[in-house]
C-alpha positions in Angstrom: -82.5 19.1 42.4 -82.2 16.2 44.7 -82.0 12.4 44.2 -83.7 9.5 45.9 -82.5 6.0 45.2 -84.3 2.8 46.1 -82.1 -0.3 46.6 -83.1 -3.9 47.2 -83.5 -7.3 45.6 -85.4 -8.1 42.4 -89.1 -8.3 43.1 -88.7 -6.7 46.6 -91.2 -4.0 45.6 -88.9 -1.1 44.6 -91.1 -0.2 41.6 -94.2 -0.4 43.8 -92.7 1.9 46.4 -91.4 4.1 43.6 -94.8 4.5 42.1 -96.3 5.3 45.5 -93.7 7.9 46.2 -94.3 9.5 42.8 -98.0 9.8 43.5 -97.4 11.2 47.0 -95.0 13.8 45.7 -97.5 14.8 43.0 -100.2 15.0 45.6 -98.0 17.3 47.6 -97.5 19.7 44.7 -94.7 18.5 42.5 -95.6 19.0 38.9 -94.9 16.5 36.2 -92.1 18.5 34.7 -90.5 18.8 38.1 -90.3 15.0 38.8 -88.3 12.4 36.9 -87.9 8.7 37.4 -84.9 6.6 36.3 -86.0 2.9 36.2 -84.2 -0.2 35.2 -85.6 -2.1 32.2 -87.7 -4.5 34.2 -89.3 -1.8 36.4 -92.6 -2.0 34.6 -93.4 1.7 34.9 -94.4 3.7 31.8 -95.7 7.2 31.1 -99.1 5.6 30.5 -99.6 4.4 34.1 -97.5 7.1 35.7 -98.8 10.5 34.5 -97.2 12.3 37.4 -93.5 12.2 36.2 -91.2 11.8 33.3 -90.0 8.2 33.1 -86.5 7.5 31.7 -85.8 3.8 31.2 -82.2 2.7 31.5 -81.1 0.0 29.1 -79.4 -3.1 30.5 -79.1 -2.2 34.1 -79.5 0.4 36.8 -78.0 3.9 37.2 -74.8 2.6 38.7 -74.2 0.3 35.7 -74.3 3.1 33.2 -71.4 5.0 31.6 -70.9 7.7 34.2 -70.6 10.5 31.7 -73.9 9.5 30.0 -75.8 9.5 33.3 -74.1 12.7 34.5 -75.2 14.4 31.3 -78.7 13.1 31.8 -78.9 14.5 35.3 -77.5 17.8 34.1 -80.1 18.1 31.4 -82.9 17.3 33.9 -81.5 19.9 36.3 -81.4 22.5 33.6 -85.0 21.7 32.7 -86.2 22.5 36.2 -86.6 19.0 37.6 -86.6 19.2 41.4 -86.6 15.5 42.3 -85.2 12.4 40.5 -86.3 9.0 41.8 -83.9 6.2 40.9 -84.4 2.4 40.9 -81.3 0.3 41.3 -80.3 -3.3 40.5 -80.3 -5.8 43.3 -76.9 -7.2 42.2 -75.3 -3.9 43.0 -74.1 -3.3 46.5 -75.4 -0.5 48.6 -71.9 0.9 49.1 -71.4 1.2 45.3 -74.8 2.9 45.0 -73.9 5.4 47.7 -70.4 6.1 46.3 -72.0 6.7 42.9 -74.5 9.2 44.3 -71.8 10.9 46.4 -69.9 11.6 43.2 -72.8 13.6 41.8 -73.2 17.2 42.8 -76.7 16.6 44.1 -78.0 15.9 47.7 -79.4 12.4 47.9 -81.4 9.9 50.0 -81.3 6.2 49.9 -84.2 3.9 50.9 -83.6 0.2 51.5 -86.3 -2.3 50.5 -86.4 -5.8 52.1 -88.7 -8.5 50.8 -90.1 -10.4 53.8 -92.0 -13.0 51.6 -89.0 -14.2 49.7 -86.4 -13.4 52.4 -84.9 -16.9 52.7 -84.4 -17.5 49.0 -83.0 -14.0 48.5 -80.5 -14.5 51.4 -79.3 -17.6 49.5 -79.1 -15.9 46.1 -77.9 -12.4 47.1 -76.0 -13.2 50.3 -74.4 -10.3 52.0 -75.5 -7.9 49.2 -78.8 -7.7 51.0 -77.2 -6.4 54.1 -75.5 -3.6 52.1 -78.9 -2.4 50.9 -80.0 -1.9 54.5 -76.7 -0.6 55.7 -76.6 2.4 53.4 -80.2 3.5 53.9 -80.3 7.0 55.3 -84.0 7.9 54.9 -85.8 4.7 55.8 -85.9 1.0 55.5 -89.1 -0.5 54.1 -89.9 -4.2 54.8 -92.5 -5.3 52.2 -94.9 -8.3 51.7 -95.5 -9.1 55.3 -98.3 -11.6 55.8 -98.7 -10.7 59.5 -96.2 -10.0 62.2 -92.6 -9.0 61.5 -90.8 -12.4 61.1 -88.0 -12.9 63.6 -85.4 -13.8 61.0 -86.1 -10.6 59.0 -86.2 -8.6 62.2 -82.8 -9.9 63.2 -81.4 -9.3 59.7 -82.6 -5.7 59.5 -81.2 -4.9 63.0 -77.8 -6.4 62.1 -77.3 -4.0 59.3 -79.5 -1.0 59.9 -78.3 2.3 61.3 -80.0 3.1 64.6 -81.0 6.6 63.4 -83.0 5.3 60.4 -86.6 4.3 60.9 -88.0 0.9 59.7 -91.4 0.7 58.0 -93.4 -2.4 57.3 -96.0 -3.0 54.5 -98.4 -5.9 54.5 -98.7 -8.0 51.3 -100.5 -6.0 48.6 -100.3 -2.9 50.8 -99.2 0.2 48.9 -98.6 3.6 50.7 -95.8 5.9 51.8 -95.5 6.3 55.6 -95.7 9.9 56.5 -92.4 9.8 58.4 -90.6 8.5 55.3 -92.1 11.1 53.0 -91.1 13.8 55.4 -87.5 12.6 55.5 -87.4 12.4 51.7 -88.6 16.0 51.3 -85.5 17.3 53.1 -82.1 17.9 51.5 -80.5 14.6 52.3 -76.7 13.9 52.1 -74.7 16.6 50.4 -72.1 15.0 48.2 -69.4 17.7 48.8 -69.5 16.7 52.5 -69.9 13.0 52.3 -67.7 11.6 49.5 -66.5 8.1 49.6 -67.9 5.4 51.9 -68.9 6.3 55.4 -69.9 3.5 57.7 -73.3 4.7 58.8 -76.0 7.2 58.1 -76.1 10.7 59.6 -79.5 11.0 61.1 -80.9 13.3 58.4 -84.5 14.2 58.6 -85.6 13.0 62.0 -86.2 16.3 63.8 -89.4 17.3 61.9 -92.6 15.6 61.0 -95.5 15.7 58.6 -99.0 15.0 59.7 -100.2 11.9 58.0 -103.6 13.4 57.1 -105.7 11.0 55.1 -103.1 8.5 54.4 -101.7 5.8 56.7 -99.7 6.8 59.8 -96.7 4.8 61.0 -97.7 1.2 61.6 -99.6 0.7 64.9 -99.0 4.4 65.9 -95.3 4.0 66.4 -92.0 4.3 64.5 -89.7 1.3 64.5 -85.9 1.4 64.9 -83.6 -1.6 64.5 -79.9 -1.9 65.5 -77.2 -4.3 66.3 -75.9 -4.5 69.9 -72.3 -4.7 70.9 -71.1 -8.3 71.6 -70.4 -7.4 75.2 -73.8 -5.9 75.9 -75.7 -7.7 78.7 -79.4 -8.1 79.6 -78.6 -6.1 82.8 -77.4 -3.2 80.7 -80.7 -3.1 78.8 -82.8 -3.5 81.9 -80.9 -0.6 83.4 -81.4 1.7 80.5 -85.0 0.8 79.5 -86.1 0.6 83.1 -85.0 4.2 83.8 -87.2 5.6 81.0 -84.0 7.0 79.3 -85.5 6.4 75.9 -88.2 9.0 75.4 -91.5 7.8 73.9 -90.5 4.1 74.0 -93.6 1.9 73.7 -92.0 -1.5 73.5 -88.6 -3.1 73.1 -87.5 -6.6 71.9 -84.4 -8.3 70.7 -81.6 -10.7 71.7 -78.7 -10.1 74.0 -76.2 -12.5 75.6 -78.0 -15.5 74.1 -81.3 -14.3 75.6 -84.4 -13.3 73.7 -86.5 -10.5 75.4 -89.7 -8.6 74.9 -90.7 -5.8 77.3 -93.0 -2.8 77.8 -90.8 -0.2 79.5 -91.9 0.9 83.0 -93.2 -2.6 83.8 -91.5 -5.6 85.3 -93.0 -7.9 82.7 -89.9 -9.0 80.9 -90.7 -11.9 78.6 -87.4 -13.8 78.5 -86.4 -17.0 76.8 -83.3 -18.6 75.4 -82.5 -17.4 71.9 -81.5 -19.7 69.0 -77.8 -20.5 69.0 -75.7 -18.1 66.9 -78.3 -15.2 66.9 -76.5 -11.9 66.6 -77.4 -9.5 69.4 -79.9 -6.9 68.3 -82.5 -4.4 69.6 -85.8 -3.3 68.1 -87.4 -0.2 69.6 -91.0 0.9 69.0 -91.2 4.7 69.6 -94.6 6.4 70.0 -95.6 8.5 67.0 -94.5 12.1 67.3 -91.4 11.2 69.3 -87.9 11.1 67.9 -85.4 8.4 68.9 -82.5 9.9 70.9 -79.7 7.7 69.8 -77.3 9.1 72.4 -79.4 7.4 75.2 -78.5 4.0 73.9 -75.2 4.7 72.1 -73.1 2.8 74.6 -74.8 -0.4 73.6 -75.2 0.0 69.9 -72.8 -1.5 67.3 -72.5 0.9 64.3 -72.6 -0.8 60.9 -69.3 -0.7 59.1 -69.1 -0.1 55.4 -68.1 -3.0 53.1 -65.3 -1.9 50.6 -65.6 -5.0 48.4 -66.9 -4.8 44.9 -70.4 -6.1 44.3 -69.3 -9.2 42.5 -66.9 -10.0 45.3 -69.7 -9.9 47.9 -72.2 -11.9 46.0 -69.7 -14.7 45.0 -69.2 -15.8 48.7 -70.3 -19.3 49.5 -73.6 -19.7 51.4 -74.6 -22.3 54.0 -77.8 -23.6 52.3 -76.2 -25.4 49.4 -79.2 -27.5 48.5 -81.5 -24.5 48.3 -78.9 -22.6 46.2 -78.7 -25.5 43.7 -82.5 -25.7 43.5 -82.8 -22.0 42.8 -80.0 -22.2 40.1 -81.8 -25.2 38.5 -85.1 -23.4 38.3 -83.4 -20.2 37.1 -81.7 -22.0 34.2 -85.0 -23.5 33.1 -86.5 -20.1 33.1 -83.8 -18.5 31.1 -83.8 -21.2 28.4 -87.5 -20.7 27.7 -87.4 -16.9 28.1 -88.1 -14.7 25.0 -86.3 -11.4 24.8 -88.1 -8.5 26.4 -88.7 -5.3 24.4 -90.1 -2.4 26.5 -93.1 -0.3 25.4 -90.6 2.3 24.3 -88.7 0.0 22.0 -85.7 -0.9 24.3 -84.3 -4.4 24.1 -83.5 -6.0 27.5 -80.3 -7.9 26.8 -79.2 -8.3 30.4 -82.3 -8.7 32.7 -81.6 -8.7 36.4 -82.6 -12.3 36.8 -80.0 -13.4 34.4 -77.3 -11.2 36.0 -78.2 -12.6 39.4 -77.9 -16.2 38.4 -74.7 -15.5 36.6 -73.1 -14.1 39.7 -74.6 -16.7 42.2 -73.4 -19.6 40.1 -69.8 -18.3 40.3 -69.5 -19.2 44.0 -66.7 -21.7 44.6 -69.1 -24.3 46.0 -71.1 -24.5 42.8 -69.0 -22.9 40.0 -67.8 -26.1 38.3 -71.2 -27.6 38.1 -73.5 -24.7 37.6 -71.6 -21.8 36.0 -71.3 -23.5 32.6 -75.0 -24.4 32.6 -76.0 -20.9 33.5 -73.7 -19.4 30.8 -75.2 -21.8 28.2 -78.6 -20.6 29.1 -77.5 -17.0 28.9 -75.9 -17.4 25.5 -79.0 -18.9 24.1 -81.0 -15.9 25.4 -78.4 -13.5 23.9 -78.6 -15.3 20.5 -82.3 -14.6 20.6 -81.6 -10.9 21.4 -79.2 -10.7 18.4 -82.1 -11.8 16.2 -84.3 -9.1 17.6 -81.6 -6.5 16.8 -81.3 -7.9 13.2 -85.1 -7.4 12.7 -84.5 -3.6 13.1 -87.7 -2.7 14.9 -86.0 -1.2 18.0 -85.8 2.4 19.2 -82.6 4.2 18.5 -82.4 5.2 22.2 -80.1 2.7 23.9 -79.6 0.6 20.7 -75.9 1.3 20.6 -75.5 0.4 24.3 -77.5 -2.8 23.6 -75.2 -3.8 20.7 -72.0 -3.1 22.7 -73.1 -5.1 25.7 -74.6 -7.9 23.7 -71.6 -8.3 21.5 -69.2 -8.3 24.5 -71.2 -11.0 26.3 -71.5 -13.2 23.2 -67.8 -12.9 22.4 -66.4 -13.2 25.9 -68.4 -16.3 27.0 -68.3 -18.3 23.8 -64.5 -18.0 23.9 -64.4 -19.0 27.5 -66.6 -22.1 27.1 -66.3 -23.1 23.4 -64.8 -26.5 24.4 -67.8 -27.5 26.6 -70.7 -25.8 24.7 -72.8 -27.6 22.2 -71.5 -27.1 18.6 -74.8 -25.7 17.4 -74.7 -23.0 20.1 -71.1 -22.0 19.3 -72.0 -21.7 15.6 -75.2 -19.7 16.4 -73.1 -17.2 18.5 -70.6 -16.8 15.7 -73.3 -16.1 13.2 -74.4 -13.2 15.4 -71.1 -11.5 14.5 -70.3 -10.1 18.0 -67.3 -8.1 16.7 -69.5 -6.2 14.4 -72.2 -5.6 17.1 -69.6 -4.1 19.4 -68.0 -2.0 16.6 -71.3 -0.5 15.5 -72.2 0.4 19.1 -68.8 1.9 19.9 -68.9 4.9 17.7 -71.6 6.6 19.9 -69.5 6.0 23.0 -68.1 9.4 24.1 -66.4 8.5 27.4 -65.3 5.4 29.4 -66.0 4.5 33.0 -64.3 6.9 35.4 -63.3 4.2 37.9 -59.9 2.8 36.7 -60.8 -0.7 37.7 -64.0 -0.8 35.8 -62.5 1.2 32.9 -59.8 -1.4 32.4 -62.3 -4.2 32.2 -64.6 -2.2 30.0 -61.8 -1.7 27.4 -60.6 -5.3 27.7 -64.0 -6.7 27.0 -64.5 -4.5 24.0 -61.1 -5.4 22.6 -61.7 -9.1 23.1 -64.8 -8.9 21.0 -63.2 -6.8 18.3 -60.3 -9.2 18.0 -62.7 -11.8 16.6 -62.6 -9.9 13.3 -59.5 -7.8 13.5 -59.1 -7.2 9.7 -62.5 -5.8 9.2 -62.4 -2.1 8.4 -65.4 -1.4 10.6 -63.7 -3.1 13.5 -60.4 -1.3 12.9 -62.2 2.1 12.9 -64.0 1.2 16.1 -60.8 0.0 17.8 -59.1 3.4 16.9 -62.1 5.2 18.3 -62.0 3.2 21.5 -58.3 3.6 22.1 -58.8 7.4 21.6 -61.0 7.3 24.7 -58.4 5.5 26.8 -56.2 7.9 28.9 -52.7 8.0 27.3 -51.0 6.6 30.4 -53.2 3.5 30.3 -52.9 2.5 26.6 -49.7 0.4 27.0 -51.5 -2.2 29.0 -53.8 -3.0 26.0 -50.9 -3.7 23.6 
């Protein structure tokens, strides 16, 4: 069994590409019981409109947000049942490095495809910040730029080049265009990274899957008959260096090259003296885009002396997304519209009966509003909106019409969020909201959901916060027998050497 993960921002087209991949793999011979899909709760894919694969919806997040043991067990069951490929859709608020580390800790070979939304690029850069770069940086099979209205925008081009590995091809899809480029499909059919050889965070891809090809047949070939590669250039690279290499036909199959070097923008067809050169905008990071003729592989060694390899970011996802951004006015406008959306939003229940307590939009606004430049003004407003949404979710649980699958997880996560944030903001929240939260009885929600929990997070950092959050909720009603039993069960899951820190 092998894994393919799609990473990118909310609305970038992960589900669309996922569905296209599913159909292509089915067309190429994978049977329904050999292909499984793990989607987050807002993915919008169901068995009804995806008859080619088994669809498993993950409650309240993506695969990296799950209890590791639960997901490990799920993968083991799928493997034992003869599944050959698992397609996985991630949350945009999770960094690419965390996704890669998670996959590396599995026993299965894996690929990562980075998805970039060209249409909403500027807003996403403000909301997600450097997390977007991490989604591109970890891609080892391909980078797909979606929703193009025409030519590849220069700002998106520069961004992709800044973070992409030179060995990984870049594909572009026009708005409303849905297909899987043959070169990407070919790469995904091969083994991918083997976890036993690539644990932890490496700073770049390893060139998997670029020595063979599939013939595109009846579906689209690579855009314009060439494959695109994007890369950052070393700060000391010069225009003369590029002219020397590109002018000597060192790069086999090169159809065109463009980019920025030493403050100069260039566009050239190799073998000609027609170098279109102009001054680049101030502050543009040096980059190179190569268009290689279809059927030819990029020999990275030919340009290695000029290429800056991407370096892995070891920060946690929340540390990356909470960094201040330059466009403050745009950030505040996006937070304002986001708060208005959450306040009026009704809880989502999927077609399979799963309650969406923590939609990705909510999680994104919660993290972006914690940036130092806006935290005092916007974080309390975002949390008030979130709490009102969670109160509505609690009412849905009380109605009792939900599927048992994922219900305990929903109760735990909902109870934790209600308890933690009402305690943090009780003094500034409206009294009616505080009372509404307390009527939800978050301690009981967490307690009821805890008994199903068989294991804690494996990462010590996340395990500490997982336990701390559960205990804070339980402490709202410490004398309740149900709560006491749940607390005893929880502490039994904590490694003995770590129990003292929880009192």
